[in-house]
C-alpha positions in Angstrom: -21.3 -19.8 15.1 -21.2 -16.1 17.3 -16.8 -16.4 17.3 -18.0 -16.9 13.4 -19.7 -13.5 13.4 -17.3 -12.1 15.8 -14.6 -12.8 12.8 -16.7 -11.3 10.2 -17.6 -8.3 11.6 -13.7 -7.8 13.2 -12.5 -8.9 9.0 -14.6 -6.2 7.7 -13.4 -3.9 10.4 -9.8 -4.4 9.4 -10.7 -4.4 5.8 -12.7 -0.5 7.1 -9.1 0.7 8.8 -6.9 -0.6 5.1 -9.8 1.3 3.4 -8.9 4.7 5.2 -5.1 4.1 5.3 -5.0 4.3 2.1 -7.4 6.7 1.8 -5.1 9.2 3.4 -2.2 7.9 1.8 -3.4 9.7 -1.1 -4.1 13.2 0.3 -0.5 13.2 1.0 0.0 12.4 -2.9 -2.1 15.3 -4.1 -0.6 17.5 -1.3 2.7 16.5 -1.8 1.6 16.9 -5.3 1.0 20.4 -5.0 3.7 21.6 -2.5 7.3 22.5 -2.8 9.6 20.0 -2.2 11.0 20.8 1.0 7.4 21.4 2.2 6.8 17.4 1.4 5.2 15.3 4.1 6.6 12.4 5.1 3.8 9.2 4.9 5.6 7.3 7.7 6.0 8.5 11.4 2.4 9.4 12.2 0.6 11.3 15.3 -2.3 13.0 15.8 -1.4 16.5 14.8 -0.2 15.6 11.2 -3.2 13.8 11.1 -4.8 16.0 11.8 -3.0 19.0 9.4 -3.4 16.6 6.4 -7.2 16.5 6.4 -6.9 20.5 7.3 -4.1 20.7 4.1 -6.4 18.4 1.3 -9.8 20.4 2.5 -7.4 23.6 1.3 -6.1 22.4 -1.3 -9.3 20.0 -2.9 -12.9 21.5 -1.8 -15.1 19.6 -3.0 -12.8 16.7 -2.7 -14.5 13.6 -2.0 -11.1 11.7 0.1 -12.2 12.8 3.4 -16.1 12.1 3.1 -15.1 8.9 1.7 -12.8 8.7 4.8 -14.9 9.4 7.6 -17.2 6.8 6.6 -14.6 4.3 6.0 -13.2 4.7 9.3 -16.7 4.8 10.5 -17.6 0.9 9.8 -15.0 0.0 11.1 -15.4 1.3 14.5 -19.4 -0.5 13.9 -17.5 -3.4 12.8 -14.9 -4.1 16.0 -18.6 -3.0 17.8 -19.9 -5.7 15.8 -17.6 -8.2 16.6 -17.7 -7.1 21.0 -21.4 -7.3 21.5 -21.4 -10.2 19.8 -18.5 -11.7 22.4 -19.9 -10.4 25.5 -23.9 -11.7 24.3 -21.9 -15.2 23.5 
C-alpha cells in the first residue's frame, strides 16, 4: 500500500510539473507576440537565467497577468507531491 500512495504522490507531482511547463510555454508565446522578430525567445534551451528573464519580462508586459501565480502554485504542488512520495517511502 505505501508504494501505491507514493506512486500517486509522484504522478500528481509530475502532472503539476507538466502544468507549470505549459504555463511557461504560454508566457513565452505571449512575450514573443509583443517582441520584435529578432528579439523573440526560443522555446528550447532553458537555464536559470532564461527562466528568470521570462518571469521578469512577463511581469513587465502583463502586470496583472495570472500566469506567474499559477506557475508558482503548480511548482509548489509538485514539490509537495515529491515530498509526500519521499515521506511515504521513507516511512515504509
